[in-house]
C-alpha positions, -999 to 999 in steps of 0.1 A, spaced: 722 308 812 740 288 838 711 262 840 704 259 803 724 227 798 701 210 823 672 216 800 690 213 767 674 189 742 698 179 714 688 196 682 693 164 663 665 149 684 642 178 674 652 172 638 644 135 640 610 142 654 603 167 626 615 142 600 590 118 615 563 144 613 571 154 577 569 118 566 537 114 586 521 144 567 532 130 533 515 97 540 484 112 555 479 131 522 489 101 502 466 74 518 435 93 528 418 88 494 423 50 497 396 48 524 377 80 516 369 68 481 349 39 494 324 65 507 327 87 477 316 62 450 282 45 444 291 16 466 280 -19 455 296 -52 463 296 -82 440 287 -114 458 291 -149 447 253 -153 441 256 -125 415 235 -100 433 244 -63 439 239 -52 475 243 -16 488 268 -18 517 274 17 531 250 44 540 255 78 524 282 99 541 281 126 514 277 129 477 283 97 457 299 96 423 295 70 395 332 61 393 340 27 378 367 4 391 390 17 364 381 53 374 390 45 410 423 29 400 431 60 379 423 84 408 443 62 433 472 62 410 471 99 402 492 108 433 519 85 422 521 100 387 530 134 402 551 119 430 573 101 405 581 132 385 595 153 414 611 123 432 638 123 405 652 158 409 642 163 445 675 152 461 694 176 439 670 204 447 675 197 484 713 197 481 713 229 460 684 249 476 682 235 511 660 206 522 642 226 549 625 250 525 620 226 496 601 201 519 584 227 540 568 248 512 558 217 493 539 203 522 523 236 528 508 238 493 499 201 493 479 206 525 459 233 509 452 211 479 441 183 502 414 205 517 402 214 482 397 178 472 359 177 480 354 208 458 373 191 430 351 159 434 319 180 431 333 194 398 346 163 380 366 132 384 393 146 363 395 176 386 402 151 414 429 135 393 445 169 388 444 177 425 458 143 434 485 146 408 496 179 422 496 167 458 518 138 447 540 162 426 546 183 457 551 155 482 576 138 459 603 160 473 597 151 510 616 118 514 647 128 494 648 160 514 646 140 546 674 117 535 695 148 527 689 161 562 698 127 577 731 127 559 740 161 574 727 155 609 731 119 618 763 105 634 771 71 618 763 50 649 728 67 652 720 62 615 695 33 621 674 54 645 674 84 622 664 63 592 637 47 614 623 82 621 614 83 584 588 56 593 566 86 603 549 78 569 539 44 583 524 61 614 506 84 591 490 54 575 483 39 609 463 69 622 448 82 589 427 51 580 410 45 614 406 82 620 392 88 585 367 60 591 355 76 623 354 111 607 335 98 577 309 80 597 303 110 620 310 141 599 310 129 563 338 121 539 345 157 530 358 164 566 382 135 562 400 158 537 395 191 556 409 179 589 440 165 573 446 198 555 444 218 587 467 194 605 493 198 577 493 236 580 499 234 618 528 210 615 545 229 587 546 260 609 565 240 635 588 226 609 600 260 598 606 270 634 627 239 644 645 227 613 678 239 598 696 224 568 728 217 587 741 219 623 761 249 614 730 268 602 710 260 634 707 292 655 704 276 689 725 244 687 752 240 713 788 241 702 794 207 718 766 191 698 776 208 666 812 197 669 801 161 678 780 158 647 805 174 624 835 154 638 816 121 636 808 127 599 844 136 592 854 140 556 826 119 541 806 150 537 815 180 516 803 215 522 805 223 485 774 222 463 781 199 434 761 183 406 756 145 413 778 121 393 750 107 371 773 89 347 789 70 376 755 62 391 743 46 358 774 24 357 773 14 394 761 -22 402 757 -14 440 734 15 430 713 -7 407 711 -33 434 698 -7 458 673 5 433 659 -30 427 658 -37 465 639 -4 471 615 -12 443 606 -45 458 600 -30 492 578 -2 477 557 -27 457 546 -45 489 541 -12 508 521 6 481 500 -24 473 489 -26 509 483 12 510 461 14 479 444 -20 480 440 -31 517 410 -9 526 392 -20 494 401 -57 500 389 -57 536 357 -38 529 346 -53 496 361 -88 497 362 -97 534 331 -77 543 343 -55 571 324 -22 577 342 11 569 355 19 604 366 -17 610 383 -17 575 401 14 584 413 0 618 423 -34 604 440 -18 574 463 1 598 474 -30 618 501 -40 592 515 -5 593 515 -5 631 536 -36 630 559 -21 603 564 10 625 573 -8 657 596 -33 639 613 -4 620 625 11 652 635 -23 666 655 -33 636 670 2 633 682 0 670 696 -35 664 715 -23 633 731 6 653 741 -19 680 757 -42 655 775 -13 639 788 1 672 802 -34 682 817 -39 647 803 -74 644 795 -71 607 807 -49 579 780 -25 566 778 -46 534 771 -78 553 747 -62 577 726 -47 548 725 -81 531 716 -99 563 687 -75 570 672 -83 535 660 -116 550 634 -100 573 628 -69 551 621 -88 518 624 -126 519 600 -132 548 574 -106 537 574 -124 503 569 -158 519 540 -144 539 523 -132 507 527 -167 492 510 -181 523 483 -155 520 476 -165 484 471 -201 492 457 -201 527 440 -167 532 404 -177 533 395 -166 568 392 -128 571 411 -126 604 438 -149 591 442 -126 561 447 -96 584 472 -115 606 493 -126 576 493 -91 561 503 -77 595 532 -101 598 543 -95 562 545 -58 565 559 -60 600 589 -78 589 593 -52 561 601 -27 589 637 -41 586 639 -19 555 653 7 579 685 -15 580 685 -25 543 672 -4 514 662 27 533 697 31 548 718 21 518 718 54 500 735 69 531 762 42 528 770 45 491 772 83 489 766 106 519 772 137 498 744 126 474 721 107 497 691 128 488 698 124 451 702 87 453 670 83 473 652 106 449 661 84 420 653 51 436 621 66 450 611 78 416 614 42 402 599 28 435 568 50 430 556 31 400 541 2 421 517 29 433 505 32 397 507 -4 387 493 -22 417 458 -5 416 457 -13 378 466 -49 385 440 -52 412 414 -36 388 423 -60 360 420 -91 382 387 -79 399 371 -65 368 344 -92 366 344 -105 401 358 -93 434 364 -123 456 394 -139 472 400 -161 442 407 -131 420 433 -118 445 454 -149 444 477 -138 417 478 -103 430 495 -117 461 518 -140 441 530 -110 421 537 -91 453 557 -120 467 579 -121 436 584 -83 438 598 -88 473 620 -118 468 637 -114 435 653 -80 442 667 -93 475 684 -122 457 700 -96 433 711 -74 462 728 -104 479 750 -108 448 757 -72 438 748 -50 467 773 -30 488 775 -9 520 808 8 512 812 45 503 817 47 465 844 65 448 819 89 431 809 102 465 835 129 458 848 136 493 870 167 497 904 151 492 917 124 470 936 108 499 905 106 522 884 93 493 906 63 488 907 55 524 870 57 528 863 35 498 884 7 513 871 9 548 844 -10 565 821 15 581 
């Protein structure tokens, strides 16, 4: 026991790693259909001369799913995801984020492995499976935000929130790996392997994760006291129903919700549409489309940790109030990505230029770790999971709308000209919410956070974190 401190790894580091992995699993199950479906359908590409040319060899059974059918199946996940995102934060705060997220991922992984069987049955069976996977995964991010609020000291918040970019890494590895798996083993194995990986990680999750430092069986007393003292009276140990009435009347909360919506529009558009765009419009083969589709998400992941570290540094030095810092980071997280999509709409003719612009756009959006992704922690640490659940519920709708918009614009032809307005819509979705947040957003703890004492509540509301 005397040499244990030499080998002691802070449990909050373990937790941050597992938050990263939980988000990675969620996105692996979310995005795999976006590239797998290219090999699952009767694949034809419409060229400018009006001919139909078979592009891909057969990597398994093919199904006669129209563009509208494909949009429906790609959106099915988000229909289910949206439903559980809303109550997920409250479930995490009442039942414990560890179990809610863990068991949901477990069942979702099993359903992912059953997707090929569903496809052999009927397209509506695939819709049902994808709906249920989304329904189960809808709880993951609110649960992670709930855990961050209980485990993260304030001056480490940026790095903890950046760990939630595990979802971005999930996208990064899923698309290229799925492309390789499909071309070597068939598209059905692109579902089986993901399902197996989910089951392994979930087992580790249950072993390492606890809902609070106080509930962790092997945490050191020093680390536990450090975390609890750093959080002070901003967190309550009592389980209370969220103040929904105050939320509805809160302009800072509405500003956050709009800001998050804009960020999710750009992200979900690229998740659902990029493989299709690169393969069918720009002409890349499946493995290349998978690799190139992942590049914007690699950029987002790296920038997320960079921007998160910068935000923590600014906070430690006290250079900006939290409110001013969140608003400042809207410039790289929303304004610049929107500008890049406008450039893409007007100048994106060369395939590699398109990939470069999309990579820069989503890379800048990594600054969301210091703007919309962190703001629920600022406004109400006691209800961070609930706040994120609500904004994530609304923010999920772009996952439904963007495939439908793409399908509507590419119904008759699928060339770069039809994608022009798709990019313009994405740019507006980025920029307009940022302007609203600059006017009405806040980084202060709100009165309805309901800290334990009236005196401390008043002090916290008036302080600059």
